[in-house]
Every structure is written in structure tokens, then in C-alpha cells.
C-alpha positions as CSV (number, residue, x, y, z in Angstrom):
1,M,-119.2,86.2,125.2
2,E,-122.5,87.9,126.2
3,F,-120.7,90.3,128.5
4,A,-118.1,91.0,125.8
5,T,-120.6,92.0,123.1
6,G,-123.5,93.3,125.2
7,A,-126.9,92.7,123.6
8,M,-125.5,92.5,120.1
9,G,-126.2,88.7,119.9
10,T,-130.0,89.2,120.3
11,L,-130.2,92.8,119.0
12,I,-128.9,92.3,115.5
13,P,-131.4,89.4,114.6
14,K,-134.2,91.6,116.0
15,L,-133.2,94.4,113.6
16,G,-133.4,91.9,110.8
17,E,-136.9,90.9,111.8
18,L,-138.0,94.6,111.7
19,L,-137.2,94.6,108.0
20,L,-140.0,92.1,107.3
21,D,-143.1,93.4,105.6
22,E,-145.4,92.5,108.5
23,Y,-144.3,95.6,110.4
24,N,-145.3,97.9,107.4
25,L,-142.5,100.3,107.9
26,K,-141.6,103.0,105.4
27,D,-138.8,102.3,102.9
28,T,-136.8,105.1,104.4
29,V,-137.1,103.6,107.9
30,K,-136.1,100.1,106.6
31,K,-133.1,101.6,105.0
32,G,-132.1,103.2,108.3
33,I,-132.6,99.9,110.1
34,G,-130.5,98.1,107.4
35,D,-127.7,100.6,107.7
36,L,-127.9,100.5,111.5
37,K,-127.7,96.6,111.5
38,A,-124.7,96.7,109.2
39,E,-122.9,99.2,111.5
40,L,-123.7,97.2,114.6
41,E,-122.4,94.0,113.0
42,S,-119.1,95.7,112.4
43,M,-119.0,96.9,116.0
44,Q,-119.8,93.4,117.2
45,V,-116.7,92.1,115.4
46,V,-114.5,94.7,117.1
47,L,-116.0,93.9,120.5
48,V,-115.1,90.3,120.1
49,K,-111.5,91.4,119.3
50,V,-111.4,93.6,122.3
51,S,-112.6,90.7,124.5
52,S,-109.5,88.8,123.5
53,V,-107.3,91.3,125.3
54,P,-106.9,90.9,129.1
55,M,-108.7,93.7,130.9
56,D,-105.6,94.9,132.8
57,Q,-103.8,95.3,129.4
58,L,-106.7,97.1,127.6
59,D,-106.1,100.6,126.5
60,P,-108.4,103.0,128.6
61,Q,-109.9,104.6,125.4
62,V,-110.7,101.2,123.9
63,K,-112.3,100.1,127.2
64,N,-114.5,103.2,127.4
65,W,-115.5,102.8,123.8
66,A,-116.4,99.1,124.2
67,N,-118.5,99.9,127.3
68,E,-120.3,102.7,125.5
69,V,-121.2,100.3,122.6
70,R,-122.4,97.7,125.0
71,E,-124.6,100.1,126.9
72,L,-126.0,101.5,123.6
73,S,-126.8,97.9,122.5
74,Y,-128.9,97.3,125.6
75,A,-130.8,100.7,125.2
76,I,-131.5,99.9,121.5
77,E,-132.8,96.4,122.3
78,D,-135.1,97.9,125.0
79,N,-136.4,100.4,122.4
80,L,-137.1,97.6,119.9
81,D,-138.8,95.4,122.4
82,S,-141.1,98.2,123.4
83,F,-142.0,98.9,119.7
84,V,-142.8,95.2,119.0
85,T,-144.9,95.0,122.1
86,R,-147.0,98.0,121.1
87,V,-147.4,96.8,117.5
88,E,-148.1,93.1,118.2
89,G,-149.9,93.5,121.5
90,V,-147.7,90.9,123.2
91,E,-148.2,90.4,126.9
92,P,-145.0,91.1,128.8
93,T,-143.1,88.3,130.5
94,K,-142.5,90.3,133.7
95,P,-145.7,90.8,135.8
96,K,-144.7,94.1,137.3
97,F,-144.9,95.7,133.8
98,K,-148.4,94.5,133.0
99,N,-150.4,97.5,134.1
100,L,-147.9,99.9,132.5
101,L,-148.0,98.2,129.1
102,K,-151.8,98.0,129.1
103,I,-151.8,101.8,129.5
104,V,-149.3,102.2,126.7
105,R,-151.3,100.0,124.4
106,N,-154.4,101.9,125.1
107,K,-152.8,105.3,124.6
108,F,-150.8,104.7,121.4
109,T,-152.1,103.3,118.1
110,K,-150.0,101.2,115.8
111,F,-149.7,104.2,113.6
112,K,-148.1,106.3,116.3
113,A,-145.8,103.4,117.3
114,R,-144.5,103.2,113.7
115,H,-144.0,106.9,113.6
116,E,-142.1,106.8,116.9
117,I,-139.8,104.0,115.8
118,A,-138.9,106.0,112.7
119,N,-137.9,108.9,115.0
120,D,-136.1,106.5,117.3
121,I,-134.1,105.0,114.5
122,E,-132.9,108.4,113.4
123,D,-131.9,109.2,117.0
124,I,-130.1,105.8,117.3
125,E,-128.3,106.3,114.0
126,S,-127.1,109.7,115.3
127,Q,-125.7,108.1,118.5
128,V,-124.0,105.3,116.5
129,R,-122.4,107.8,114.2
130,K,-120.9,109.6,117.2
131,I,-119.5,106.3,118.5
132,K,-118.2,105.5,115.0
133,E,-116.4,108.8,114.9
134,R,-114.7,108.0,118.2
135,Y,-113.8,104.6,116.8
136,D,-112.1,106.2,113.9
137,R,-110.5,108.9,116.0
138,Y,-109.0,106.5,118.6
139,K,-108.1,103.9,115.9
140,I,-109.7,101.2,118.1
141,D,-109.1,98.4,115.7
142,D,-105.4,99.3,115.2
143,V,-104.9,99.5,119.0
144,V,-106.4,96.0,119.5
145,S,-104.6,94.5,116.5
146,N,-101.2,96.0,117.6
147,H,-101.7,94.5,121.0
148,A,-102.4,91.1,119.6
149,T,-99.2,91.2,117.5
150,T,-96.8,93.0,119.9
151,T,-97.8,92.0,123.4
152,I,-95.7,89.3,125.0
153,D,-97.6,86.7,126.9
154,P,-97.2,87.7,130.6
155,R,-97.0,84.0,131.6
156,L,-93.8,83.6,129.5
157,S,-91.5,85.1,132.2
158,A,-93.0,82.7,134.8
159,L,-91.7,79.7,132.8
160,Y,-88.0,80.7,133.5
161,N,-88.1,81.7,137.1
162,K,-85.9,79.6,139.4
163,V,-87.5,78.1,142.4
164,S,-84.7,79.3,144.6
165,D,-85.4,82.9,143.5
166,L,-89.1,82.7,144.5
167,V,-90.2,84.0,147.9
168,G,-93.2,82.7,149.8
169,T,-93.9,79.7,147.5
170,E,-92.7,76.9,149.8
171,E,-96.0,76.6,151.7
172,P,-98.4,76.6,148.7
173,I,-96.0,74.2,146.8
174,D,-96.0,71.8,149.8
175,E,-99.8,72.0,150.0
176,L,-100.2,71.2,146.3
177,M,-97.7,68.3,146.5
178,K,-99.7,66.9,149.4
179,I,-102.9,67.1,147.4
180,L,-101.3,65.5,144.3
181,S,-99.8,62.7,146.3
182,E,-103.0,61.7,148.1
183,G,-103.9,58.2,147.0
184,A,-100.6,57.8,145.0
185,K,-99.8,54.6,147.0
186,T,-103.2,53.1,146.3
187,S,-104.2,50.9,143.4
188,Q,-106.2,53.7,141.9
189,K,-104.8,54.8,138.5
190,N,-107.3,57.6,137.8
191,M,-105.8,60.9,136.8
192,K,-106.0,63.8,139.2
193,V,-106.6,67.5,138.2
194,V,-105.8,70.2,140.7
195,S,-106.8,73.8,139.8
196,I,-105.0,76.9,140.9
197,V,-107.4,79.8,140.6
198,G,-107.3,83.6,141.2
199,F,-107.2,86.9,139.5
200,G,-104.7,87.7,136.8
201,G,-101.2,88.7,138.0
202,L,-101.4,86.7,141.3
203,G,-98.6,84.3,140.1
204,K,-100.7,81.2,139.3
205,T,-98.4,80.2,136.4
206,T,-95.3,80.9,138.5
207,L,-96.6,78.7,141.3
208,A,-97.6,75.9,138.8
209,K,-94.2,76.0,137.1
210,A,-92.3,76.0,140.4
211,L,-94.3,72.9,141.5
212,Y,-93.6,71.3,138.1
213,D,-89.9,71.9,138.4
214,K,-89.9,70.3,141.8
215,V,-91.7,67.1,140.9
216,S,-91.1,66.5,137.2
217,K,-87.8,64.8,137.6
218,T,-89.4,61.9,139.3
219,Y,-91.2,61.0,136.0
220,K,-89.8,59.6,132.8
221,Y,-92.2,61.7,130.7
222,Q,-93.2,65.2,131.7
223,G,-94.3,68.5,130.1
224,F,-95.4,72.0,131.0
225,V,-97.7,73.7,128.5
226,P,-99.3,77.1,129.2
227,V,-102.7,77.5,127.6
228,G,-104.5,80.9,127.2
229,Q,-108.2,81.7,127.0
230,N,-108.2,81.8,123.2
231,Q,-105.5,79.3,122.5
232,D,-105.2,77.6,119.1
233,V,-105.9,73.9,119.6
234,K,-103.3,72.8,117.1
235,K,-100.6,74.8,118.9
236,V,-101.5,73.3,122.2
237,L,-101.4,69.7,120.8
238,S,-98.1,70.5,119.1
239,D,-96.6,71.9,122.3
240,I,-97.6,68.8,124.2
241,L,-96.1,66.6,121.6
242,F,-92.9,68.7,121.7
243,E,-92.6,68.1,125.5
244,L,-93.1,64.3,125.1
245,D,-91.4,63.4,121.9
246,K,-89.3,65.9,120.0
247,E,-88.6,63.5,117.1
248,I,-92.3,63.2,116.2
249,Y,-92.7,66.9,116.9
250,K,-90.5,67.6,113.9
251,V,-93.4,66.6,111.6
252,A,-96.1,68.2,113.7
253,E,-96.4,71.2,111.4
254,R,-97.7,69.1,108.6
255,L,-100.3,67.4,110.8
256,D,-103.9,68.5,111.5
257,E,-105.6,68.3,114.9
258,R,-106.9,64.7,114.4
259,Q,-103.4,63.5,113.3
260,L,-101.8,65.2,116.3
261,I,-104.2,63.5,118.7
262,N,-103.4,60.2,117.1
263,Q,-99.7,60.8,117.5
264,L,-100.2,61.7,121.2
265,Q,-102.2,58.6,121.8
266,K,-99.3,56.5,120.3
267,V,-96.7,58.2,122.5
268,L,-98.8,57.8,125.6
269,A,-100.1,54.3,124.9
270,G,-99.5,51.9,127.8
271,K,-98.1,54.7,130.1
272,R,-99.6,55.7,133.4
273,Y,-100.4,59.4,133.8
274,A,-99.7,61.1,137.1
């Protein structure tokens, strides 16, 4: 999440701290900081929404806007840290800056530091306004919202590919089957998890589904449930229940997460998981 929102997670609380009386800032400066904090909080919400869209499906204008906001957040945080250091006289944590900060503290008085932060806030507000104008012009929130409601999960098509139609999957499927079958004839009953990793679009879901189609018929109970990065827990539990017991699934909509887990435990009670 830190990459998705830049320095927002630490920057916004720091702006709130600047509003405290101990910094003796003018009311006009405090108002500017308050307005800036509110605007950045709104941008943070949009950045979180943007992060929910896969990078390869993100609109270029939205991507550029999000990168610009992140870079600005880092620049603002550096500015605030510099101001706090000058006012409070805090020793830096990085040794290589010690001599530089000593010179800065000797050269600038606290009065000058407060005067500079007032000018800096005005400059930052100007930059934020320009970014806000681009936000409105590009309708960033609409683009992200429309993507969330209209984009079809790219993994969906992989669920309905026939193994006979796939090319070049025989070798990786055989390798995965070998990994899964290791120790199957022993007395161990521990579950085994095998991960298929790689960049988006490589066909991980397609390969996993092809493997599932090949081995699932050997089991009385089986299920294939795709799960995304921001998947709703209740939906995942309901999908698993649908695969295992469609009769119980009929009432799943009325159950909460705890009740769904209880139902799954009843369905799987006394069964060995492969």
C-alpha cells in the first residue's frame, strides 16, 4: 500500500501535527495547511482506488496522474521534515547530513524557518491545485470507477479453456502433478500447497485450471475458486461452498463470514484434503 499511496500515510499526520500551537504558525498558514491536508486526504482515497486496478489495465492518464501525486507527496514530506528539523533542532538520523544540517541551523533562525514554511505552503498549494485541475479534467475517479464496474476479470476466460486446445502446457502440467503426488503414498496426511508465480498475463490461471481439470476427477470432492488481490472474503467462502455442496450454498447469501466458515467445516469434517 505504501507504493500505491506514496508518502501520504506519513505525510498527512505530519500536516496535522503542524497545526498544533507549539509551532507558532500564523492563522493564515494554519488554514493553508488544513486545506492542503484535506485535499491530500481526498487524493489518497483516489490513489487507493487506482491501486485496485491492474497496472496493465490502467488508463495512461490515470497512471501519470497517480505517479505525479506520489512524487509530490514525497517532496512535501521532505519539505516538512526540513522545517521541523530547523525549528526543533532535531539531530538527523542519517550521519551524512549532520554537517549540512548544522550549517542550516546556524544560518536560519526559527523566525526565518516559519516564514519559509509559509511561502512553501503557498507554493505546494499551487502545485496541488494544478494536479486537482488535471484530476477534474481527466475525470480520474470516473475512469477508475467505470473500470471497476465494467472490466471483466481476465482470469474468467481461463476457466473455460479445454486442455486439448492448449499448446505447450503438457510439460508444466506433468511437473506440477509430480510435485503434488510426492509423498501421496506415504502415511503423511498434511496438505500441500504449490504456488504458480509470474507476471500478469503469463497464463498462471490457465495452467492451474488445466491441471485441475486433469486431476479433479480422481477425487469425490473438488473445487476451483479464483481469488483476486482485493477479493471479498464472503464471496470466496461462498464460492468454495458452491463447489463443495450446492444445497447448502442456496442459503449462503443469508450467512455471514463466521457462519460460512462453520458450514465449510461441517462439509469437510472427517474428509482428507489433497
